[in-house]
DRENPA-3360 file (N, C-alpha, C; in nm, 2 decimals, always signed):
BEGIN
1 = MQEQTKSP = +0.10/-0.18/-0.05/+0.04/-0.01/-0.02/+0.13/+0.21/+0.02 ~ +0.19/+0.13/-0.06/+0.27/+0.24/-0.14/+0.12/+0.41/-0.16 ~ +0.13/+0.35/-0.25/+0.00/+0.46/-0.34/-0.12/+0.55/-0.18 ~ -0.12/+0.64/-0.15/-0.24/+0.66/-0.09/-0.36/+0.74/-0.21 ~ -0.26/+0.75/-0.35/-0.38/+0.89/-0.40/-0.34/+0.73/-0.52 ~ -0.54/+0.68/-0.57/-0.48/+0.59/-0.67/-0.64/+0.69/-0.75 ~ -0.62/+0.65/-0.82/-0.72/+0.76/-1.00/-0.93/+0.62/-0.97 ~ -0.99/+0.75/-0.94/-1.09/+0.60/-0.91/-1.11/+0.50/-1.00;
9 = AQRALDAL = -1.09/+0.48/-1.17/-1.03/+0.38/-1.28/-0.92/+0.28/-1.12 ~ -0.84/+0.29/-1.08/-0.78/+0.21/-1.04/-0.91/+0.19/-0.91 ~ -0.87/+0.20/-0.88/-0.98/+0.16/-0.77/-1.13/+0.11/-0.76 ~ -1.14/+0.14/-0.89/-1.31/+0.07/-0.94/-1.20/-0.07/-0.98 ~ -1.11/-0.10/-1.00/-1.09/-0.20/-1.10/-1.04/-0.32/-0.98 ~ -0.93/-0.17/-0.85/-0.91/-0.29/-0.77/-1.04/-0.39/-0.67 ~ -1.12/-0.29/-0.63/-1.25/-0.36/-0.59/-1.29/-0.41/-0.65 ~ -1.31/-0.41/-0.82/-1.37/-0.49/-0.90/-1.27/-0.66/-0.86;
17 = NEAFAYYT = -1.14/-0.62/-0.90/-1.09/-0.72/-0.87/-1.11/-0.85/-0.74 ~ -1.09/-0.76/-0.62/-1.16/-0.81/-0.45/-1.26/-0.92/-0.45 ~ -1.38/-0.84/-0.56/-1.53/-0.90/-0.57/-1.48/-1.06/-0.70 ~ -1.43/-1.03/-0.71/-1.42/-1.14/-0.87/-1.31/-1.27/-0.77 ~ -1.23/-1.23/-0.70/-1.12/-1.28/-0.64/-1.27/-1.36/-0.52 ~ -1.36/-1.26/-0.45/-1.42/-1.30/-0.33/-1.59/-1.41/-0.40 ~ -1.60/-1.37/-0.53/-1.76/-1.51/-0.60/-1.67/-1.60/-0.64 ~ -1.48/-1.62/-0.61/-1.45/-1.74/-0.72/-1.39/-1.87/-0.67;
25 = PTPRPAST = -1.51/-1.92/-0.68/-1.51/-2.06/-0.60/-1.35/-2.10/-0.58 ~ -1.26/-2.12/-0.44/-1.13/-2.16/-0.46/-1.10/-2.29/-0.35 ~ -0.98/-2.37/-0.44/-1.00/-2.52/-0.31/-1.03/-2.50/-0.18 ~ -1.12/-2.57/-0.11/-1.14/-2.57/+0.03/-1.16/-2.67/+0.10 ~ -1.03/-2.74/+0.19/-1.02/-2.84/+0.31/-1.19/-2.89/+0.31 ~ -1.20/-3.03/+0.30/-1.34/-3.10/+0.34/-1.34/-3.08/+0.50 ~ -1.53/-2.97/+0.51/-1.51/-3.00/+0.63/-1.55/-3.10/+0.70 ~ -1.52/-3.13/+0.80/-1.52/-3.21/+0.95/-1.67/-3.22/+0.99;
33 = APVYDDMP = -1.75/-3.12/+0.92/-1.89/-3.06/+1.06/-1.99/-3.19/+0.97 ~ -2.01/-3.25/+1.04/-2.16/-3.32/+1.01/-2.21/-3.40/+0.92 ~ -2.27/-3.43/+0.80/-2.33/-3.40/+0.66/-2.50/-3.47/+0.73 ~ -2.57/-3.38/+0.73/-2.69/-3.47/+0.69/-2.78/-3.48/+0.58 ~ -2.79/-3.55/+0.53/-2.86/-3.59/+0.36/-2.99/-3.59/+0.36 ~ -3.11/-3.64/+0.52/-3.24/-3.67/+0.53/-3.26/-3.51/+0.52 ~ -3.18/-3.38/+0.62/-3.27/-3.27/+0.58/-3.23/-3.18/+0.45 ~ -3.43/-3.14/+0.45/-3.44/-3.04/+0.37/-3.29/-2.91/+0.42;
41 = FAA = -3.31/-2.84/+0.26/-3.27/-2.74/+0.32/-3.36/-2.65/+0.38 ~ -3.26/-2.49/+0.46/-3.40/-2.43/+0.50/-3.44/-2.35/+0.37 ~ -3.53/-2.23/+0.34/-3.50/-2.19/+0.30/-3.52/-2.10/+0.27;
% end
């Protein structure tokens, strides 16, 4: 974070990249929580 003054376009691009990285599925370790296959998902 050396640059404190960024252009609005650069800040928008940074925000877009952050959102894209957030919503892009990443390989996660397998959950250790129990899985209930007989329970319907709560709507």
